[in-house]
C-alpha positions as CSV (number, residue, x, y, z in Angstrom):
1,M,-22.3,22.1,9.7
2,R,-20.1,19.5,11.2
3,A,-23.1,18.0,13.9
4,R,-25.4,18.2,11.1
5,T,-23.3,16.5,8.9
6,S,-22.5,13.9,11.3
7,A,-26.0,13.5,12.2
8,A,-27.0,12.6,8.6
9,A,-24.4,10.0,8.1
10,I,-25.7,8.5,11.8
11,I,-29.3,8.2,10.3
12,A,-28.2,7.2,7.1
13,C,-26.4,4.4,8.6
14,L,-29.3,3.5,11.2
15,S,-31.4,3.2,7.8
16,L,-28.9,0.6,5.9
17,A,-28.5,-1.3,9.7
18,A,-32.3,-2.0,9.8
19,C,-31.9,-4.9,7.6
20,D,-29.6,-6.6,10.5
21,G,-30.0,-5.1,13.7
22,R,-26.9,-3.3,14.2
23,E,-29.3,-0.3,14.6
24,E,-29.8,-1.7,18.3
25,S,-26.3,-0.8,19.5
26,A,-26.1,2.8,17.5
27,I,-29.4,3.8,19.3
28,D,-27.8,2.3,23.0
29,N,-24.8,4.6,22.0
30,L,-26.8,7.8,21.3
31,A,-29.1,7.0,24.8
32,N,-26.2,6.5,26.8
33,G,-24.6,9.7,25.8
34,A,-22.0,9.2,23.0
35,N,-21.4,11.7,20.6
36,A,-22.0,11.6,17.4
37,A,-18.5,10.7,15.9
38,Q,-18.2,7.9,18.7
39,V,-21.0,6.1,17.7
40,E,-20.3,6.3,13.9
41,N,-16.8,5.3,14.6
42,A,-18.4,2.4,16.5
43,F,-20.8,1.7,13.8
44,R,-18.1,1.5,11.1
45,A,-16.2,-0.9,13.3
46,E,-19.4,-3.5,13.5
47,A,-19.6,-3.0,10.3
48,R,-16.4,-4.1,9.3
49,S,-16.7,-6.5,11.5
50,V,-19.2,-8.3,8.7
51,M,-17.6,-7.6,5.8
52,E,-15.9,-10.0,3.7
53,P,-12.2,-11.1,5.8
54,L,-9.3,-9.9,3.5
55,A,-7.3,-13.7,2.5
56,P,-4.7,-12.7,0.4
57,P,-3.6,-15.8,-1.5
58,A,-0.5,-17.7,0.1
59,P,2.7,-17.8,-1.6
60,G,3.0,-20.1,-4.4
61,T,-0.7,-20.2,-4.8
62,P,-2.4,-18.5,-8.3
63,G,-2.4,-14.7,-7.0
64,G,0.4,-15.0,-4.6
65,L,3.9,-14.2,-4.1
66,P,6.3,-16.4,-5.4
67,A,6.8,-19.6,-3.2
68,D,10.3,-18.8,-2.4
69,S,9.7,-15.3,-0.9
70,K,11.0,-14.9,2.1
71,P,9.8,-12.3,4.9
72,V,11.6,-8.5,4.5
73,E,14.6,-9.0,6.8
74,E,14.7,-6.2,9.9
75,E,17.3,-6.5,11.2
76,E,19.8,-3.6,11.8
77,T,22.4,-5.1,10.3
78,V,20.9,-5.1,6.5
79,D,23.0,-2.7,4.2
80,P,20.7,0.0,3.1
81,K,22.5,-0.1,-0.3
82,G,21.9,-3.6,-1.1
83,P,19.1,-5.5,-2.3
84,Q,17.4,-6.1,1.2
85,G,17.7,-2.2,2.0
86,A,15.7,-1.7,-1.1
87,A,12.8,-4.1,0.1
88,Q,12.8,-2.0,2.9
89,V,11.8,1.1,1.3
90,V,9.6,-1.0,-0.4
91,Q,7.9,-1.7,3.0
92,G,7.8,1.2,4.5
93,Y,6.2,2.5,1.5
94,Y,3.1,0.4,1.6
95,G,3.4,1.2,5.3
96,L,2.6,5.3,4.6
97,L,-0.2,4.1,2.7
98,E,-1.7,1.8,5.1
99,E,-1.7,4.9,6.9
100,R,-3.0,7.2,4.7
101,R,0.1,9.3,4.9
102,F,0.2,10.0,1.1
103,D,2.6,13.0,0.8
104,D,5.4,11.2,3.2
105,A,4.8,8.1,0.4
106,Q,5.3,10.1,-2.3
107,D,8.5,11.2,-1.1
108,L,9.8,7.7,-1.2
109,W,9.7,7.9,-5.2
110,N,12.2,9.1,-7.4
111,D,11.6,12.9,-8.0
112,E,12.2,12.6,-11.4
113,S,9.6,10.0,-12.5
114,A,6.7,10.8,-13.4
115,I,4.1,9.7,-10.2
116,G,7.2,11.2,-8.1
117,A,6.5,14.7,-10.1
118,E,2.7,14.6,-9.9
119,D,1.0,17.2,-7.9
120,D,0.4,16.2,-4.2
121,E,-3.3,16.1,-4.6
122,R,-3.4,13.6,-7.7
123,F,-0.9,11.4,-5.9
124,A,-3.3,10.8,-3.1
125,R,-6.6,10.9,-5.4
126,R,-5.4,7.2,-6.5
127,F,-5.6,6.0,-3.6
128,R,-8.9,6.9,-1.8
129,G,-11.1,4.5,-3.6
130,F,-10.0,2.3,-1.1
131,S,-10.8,2.2,2.5
132,E,-7.8,0.1,3.4
133,I,-4.6,-0.9,2.0
134,H,-1.8,-3.7,2.8
135,A,0.9,-5.5,1.6
136,N,3.2,-8.4,1.6
137,V,6.4,-7.6,0.4
138,G,8.2,-10.7,-1.1
139,A,12.5,-11.2,-1.5
140,P,13.6,-8.6,-3.6
141,G,15.8,-10.0,-6.6
142,A,19.5,-9.7,-7.4
143,V,20.9,-5.8,-8.0
144,E,21.5,-4.8,-11.9
145,G,23.5,-2.0,-12.9
146,A,22.7,0.2,-15.8
147,A,24.9,3.5,-16.9
148,G,25.9,4.6,-13.7
149,S,22.5,3.3,-12.1
150,L,21.3,0.3,-9.6
151,Y,18.1,-1.1,-10.2
152,V,16.4,-4.1,-8.1
153,V,12.9,-5.2,-8.1
154,V,10.9,-6.6,-5.3
155,P,7.6,-8.7,-5.6
156,V,4.6,-7.3,-3.4
157,Q,1.4,-8.4,-2.9
158,V,-1.0,-5.8,-2.6
159,Y,-4.2,-6.1,-0.7
160,G,-7.3,-4.2,0.8
161,R,-10.5,-3.4,0.8
162,I,-12.6,-1.4,-2.0
163,A,-14.5,1.9,0.1
164,A,-17.6,2.0,-2.3
165,N,-18.6,-1.8,-1.2
166,G,-16.4,-2.9,1.1
167,K,-15.0,-5.9,-1.0
168,P,-11.6,-7.2,-1.0
169,W,-9.3,-6.6,-3.7
170,Y,-5.9,-8.2,-4.4
171,A,-3.2,-7.3,-6.9
172,L,0.4,-8.6,-7.6
173,R,2.4,-5.7,-8.5
174,Q,6.7,-5.4,-8.6
175,V,8.4,-2.3,-7.6
176,T,11.6,-1.1,-9.4
177,L,13.6,0.6,-7.1
178,R,17.1,2.6,-8.3
179,R,19.9,4.5,-6.7
180,A,23.0,6.2,-8.4
181,N,25.6,3.9,-8.3
182,D,28.3,4.7,-5.7
183,V,30.3,7.0,-8.1
184,P,32.3,10.4,-7.7
185,G,29.4,13.7,-7.9
186,S,26.8,11.6,-6.7
187,S,25.1,12.9,-2.9
188,E,24.0,10.5,-0.6
189,A,20.2,11.3,-1.4
190,D,21.2,10.0,-5.0
191,R,22.8,6.9,-3.3
192,R,19.4,6.1,-1.7
193,W,17.0,3.8,-3.4
194,H,14.0,5.4,-4.6
195,I,10.9,3.9,-5.9
196,E,11.5,4.3,-9.9
197,S,7.8,2.3,-11.5
198,I,5.3,0.0,-10.0
199,G,3.6,-2.5,-12.6
200,P,2.2,-5.7,-12.8
201,Y,4.2,-8.6,-11.6
202,V,6.3,-10.4,-13.9
203,A,7.6,-13.8,-13.1
204,P,11.0,-14.1,-14.4
205,E,12.6,-16.8,-16.5
206,E,14.7,-19.1,-15.4
207,G,17.9,-18.5,-15.9
208,E,17.1,-14.8,-16.6
209,A,17.5,-11.7,-14.5
210,D,14.6,-9.3,-13.5
211,N,13.9,-6.2,-16.1
212,A,14.5,-3.2,-14.3
213,A,11.8,-1.1,-16.7
214,G,8.0,-1.7,-15.2
215,N,5.1,-0.2,-16.1
216,V,3.9,2.3,-14.2
217,S,0.6,1.2,-12.2
218,E,-2.7,3.2,-11.4
219,K,-3.5,1.4,-8.6
220,P,-1.3,0.8,-5.3
């Protein structure tokens, strides 16, 4: 059954490719002994090469990260409990989404949050409309405290490709992370940064701290 499915997919691909000549290379591959999966993968790679390139807006331009955003620091000396430690969690989260490791990505959410408590299948389903997911992580805001918890907001430029039509997709988000303050009775897990919410990016007003409460988004 699997072989028939792959063969059918290749036939469909060849029909679509007839308009631009890419069927010739696929036919050559079949003639040279490549199996169905190899031909299908090669064909998809060729198709991606002629798609509109992904070109997320530059920092400081409309749709881009704030102009003063700096790359997330990778040094081992970064304090995991500080704002850069929170930004590294965000970078790891989108890296897992890029690798389509959805179960591992969900583990970075607060278990008691709406999305952290979701069924695994429901969580993964929200990302399956994208054939590619990438992100540029901006500079984290200041750590804010409230009721025994600490919060930090990290801006993220998310971009990818819509699976249905191959079109690029761009969005500016902010990820709110939370951890327990270092108080007696809190566990080591409680004192690690977890994602609390992801919502549309809101530029902080001059002289005001970022709001720790974010609206949950149904998009990456």
